[in-house]
C-alpha positions in Angstrom: 7.4 -20.1 3.4 7.5 -17.5 0.2 6.8 -13.7 0.2 3.7 -12.1 -1.3 2.6 -8.8 -1.9 -1.0 -7.0 -2.8 -0.8 -4.2 -4.6 -4.1 -1.9 -5.0 -4.6 -0.3 -7.5 -8.8 0.0 -7.1 -8.6 3.8 -6.1 -11.1 6.1 -7.4 -8.9 9.1 -8.2 -10.9 11.4 -7.5 -8.5 13.9 -5.7 -6.5 13.6 -8.8 -9.1 14.8 -11.0 -7.4 13.9 -15.0 -7.9 10.2 -15.1 -6.2 7.4 -13.2 -3.7 8.3 -11.8 -2.0 4.8 -11.7 -1.8 4.7 -15.4 0.0 8.6 -16.1 3.6 7.8 -17.3 6.2 8.5 -14.6 9.8 8.3 -15.8 9.2 6.3 -18.2 5.7 3.4 -17.1 3.1 4.0 -15.5 3.0 4.8 -11.9 1.8 1.4 -10.7 4.4 -0.4 -12.0 7.4 1.0 -10.4 5.8 -0.8 -6.8 5.5 -3.7 -8.6 9.0 -3.9 -10.2 10.4 -3.7 -6.6 8.2 -6.1 -5.1 9.1 -8.5 -8.2 12.7 -8.5 -6.8 11.4 -10.3 -3.5 8.0 -12.0 -5.0 7.7 -14.7 -7.8 4.6 -13.4 -9.5 1.9 -15.6 -8.7 2.5 -14.4 -5.7 2.0 -10.8 -6.6 -2.0 -9.7 -6.5 -3.2 -6.5 -7.7 -7.2 -5.8 -7.3 -8.6 -3.4 -9.4 -11.7 -1.8 -10.2 -13.2 -4.3 -13.0 -14.2 -1.3 -15.5 -10.1 -0.5 -15.4 -9.2 -4.6 -15.3 -8.9 -4.3 -19.6 -6.6 -1.1 -19.4 -4.0 -2.5 -16.4 -3.6 -5.8 -17.8 -2.5 -4.0 -21.4 -0.5 -1.5 -19.6 1.2 -4.5 -17.6 1.4 -6.5 -20.7 3.2 -3.5 -22.6 5.8 -2.8 -20.1 6.6 -6.4 -18.5 5.2 -9.2 -21.3 4.8 -12.5 -20.0 4.3 -11.9 -16.4 2.3 -13.8 -14.3 0.7 -11.6 -12.0 -2.8 -11.8 -11.0 -5.1 -9.2 -11.0 -8.6 -9.9 -9.3 -11.8 -7.2 -9.3 -11.5 -5.0 -6.8 -13.7 -4.6 -3.5 -16.1 -2.0 -2.6 -13.3 -0.8 -0.4 -9.6 -1.1 0.9 -10.2 -3.6 3.1 -12.8 -5.7 0.9 -10.3 -5.7 -2.2 -7.6 -6.5 0.1 -9.4 -9.2 1.0 -10.4 -10.2 -2.6 -6.7 -10.6 -3.5 -5.5 -12.1 0.2 -8.1 -15.2 -1.2 -6.2 -15.4 -4.4 -2.6 -16.1 -2.6 -0.9 -19.1 -2.9 -1.4 -21.4 0.8 2.5 -21.9 0.7 2.6 -17.5 1.8 4.3 -17.0 5.1 4.9 -13.4 4.5 2.2 -10.6 2.9 3.2 -7.3 2.0 0.1 -4.8 1.2 1.4 -1.4 -0.4 -0.3 1.2 -2.0 0.3 1.6 -5.7 -0.3 5.2 -5.6 3.4 5.2 -3.5 6.1 4.6 -6.5 9.1 5.6 -5.0 9.7 2.6 -2.7 12.1 0.9 -2.9 14.1 -2.3 -2.3 15.8 -2.1 0.6 13.0 -0.5 2.6 10.7 -3.6 1.3 13.3 -5.6 2.9 13.4 -4.3 5.5 9.7 -4.5 6.4 9.5 -8.2 5.3 12.3 -8.7 8.1 10.6 -6.9 10.7 6.8 -8.6 10.1 8.9 -12.1 10.3 10.5 -11.0 13.8 7.1 -9.5 15.2 4.4 -10.9 12.5 3.3 -7.5 11.8 5.4 -4.6 10.4 4.4 -1.2 8.8 6.3 1.5 6.8 6.4 4.9 8.9 8.0 7.8 9.9 7.4 10.3 13.2 5.9 13.5 12.2 8.0 16.3 12.7 5.2 19.1 12.0 3.4 21.0 14.6 0.7 19.7 15.4 -3.0 21.3 16.4 -6.7 20.9 16.6 -9.1 23.0 15.5 -12.3 24.6 17.2 -16.1 24.2 16.2 -15.4 27.6 14.3 -12.8 26.2 12.2 -9.8 28.2 13.9 -6.6 26.5 15.3 -6.8 25.8 19.4 -4.5 27.5 20.9 -2.6 24.4 22.5 -0.5 21.7 20.2 -0.4 18.0 20.5 2.3 16.3 21.8 4.2 14.9 18.8 6.4 12.7 20.6 4.4 9.5 20.0 2.6 10.3 16.5 4.0 8.6 13.7 2.9 9.1 10.0 1.6 5.5 8.7 2.8 4.7 5.2 3.0 1.1 3.5 4.2 -1.6 2.8 2.6 -3.1 5.5 3.5 -6.9 5.8 2.3 -9.4 8.1 2.5 -13.0 8.4 -0.2 -13.9 5.8 -2.9 -16.3 7.5 -3.5 -13.0 10.5 -4.0 -10.9 8.0 -6.6 -13.0 6.3 -8.3 -14.1 9.3 -8.5 -10.4 10.3 -9.9 -9.3 6.8 -12.6 -12.2 6.9 -13.4 -11.1 9.9 -14.1 -7.5 9.5 -16.1 -8.3 6.4 -17.9 -10.5 8.3 -18.5 -7.4 10.9 -19.2 -4.9 8.1 -16.7 -3.3 9.1 -13.8 -1.0 7.3 -10.6 0.3 7.7 -8.6 3.0 5.8 -5.4 0.6 7.0 -4.7 -2.9 7.2 -2.6 -2.5 10.5 -5.8 -1.7 12.6 -8.4 -4.7 10.8 -4.8 -7.2 12.5 -4.8 -5.2 16.0 -8.1 -5.2 16.3 -9.1 -9.4 15.5 -5.3 -10.3 15.8 -4.4 -8.5 19.1 -0.7 -8.0 17.1 0.2 -4.5 17.1 2.9 -3.8 14.1 5.7 -2.4 14.5 7.3 0.5 12.8 10.2 0.6 10.1 11.2 4.2 9.4 12.3 4.1 5.6 15.1 6.1 4.0 13.4 7.3 1.2 10.3 9.6 0.2 7.2 7.8 -0.1 5.9 9.9 -1.9 1.6 8.9 -2.4 0.6 10.7 -5.8 -2.5 11.9 -4.7 -2.7 15.2 -7.1 -1.1 15.6 -10.4 0.9 18.1 -8.8 2.8 14.7 -7.6 3.6 13.6 -10.5 6.9 16.3 -11.4 7.6 16.1 -8.0 7.7 12.4 -8.2 9.4 12.7 -11.3 12.5 14.5 -9.9 12.9 12.4 -7.0 12.9 9.6 -9.5 15.7 11.1 -11.4 17.9 11.7 -8.6 18.4 8.6 -7.0 
């Protein structure tokens, strides 16, 4: 059975505010290609699917041909939200894919060791996700916008990242049901738990798995890459 990967690249970059953050050059190549290249270690090109907004599809294809010429990666149109974009992608995955990872294109620092660990955990538990325990003190705010006196017990609080990896048929079923019922989830582990009853096991990445959100994140990612 083959490994596949979905790398959504269809976000609006509204918080970035300076063009499409995924097309910015990071350490000599576009942000989104860093993740793509790491997944090519595990997946044949035809098992890598990139959903992208239809208005940005041509530019993404041009960048791919420039930096990874001759590739056979599949690019599909994104949907109205993340869930529908990932569903469009998973419908294009070849039928012999056993496990599918979903990874944010805006997380360029992912390393092959983490990708492998999450694939292996999904093979054992059916669902797995990169995640890390929260170290900061957590508090709620009240109706007036002020911090409450108490604090949240962080012992069982984890920050969820990507990749999130699943048995392919489970993810496909969960996403189809999500769309049929006109729901939306911010991550795919929630959909799989909701419709398949399977909870993901966390895998703690060794690297800083930074998500590019604002312009200040780009030089930080550059510095982190140069230390490797």
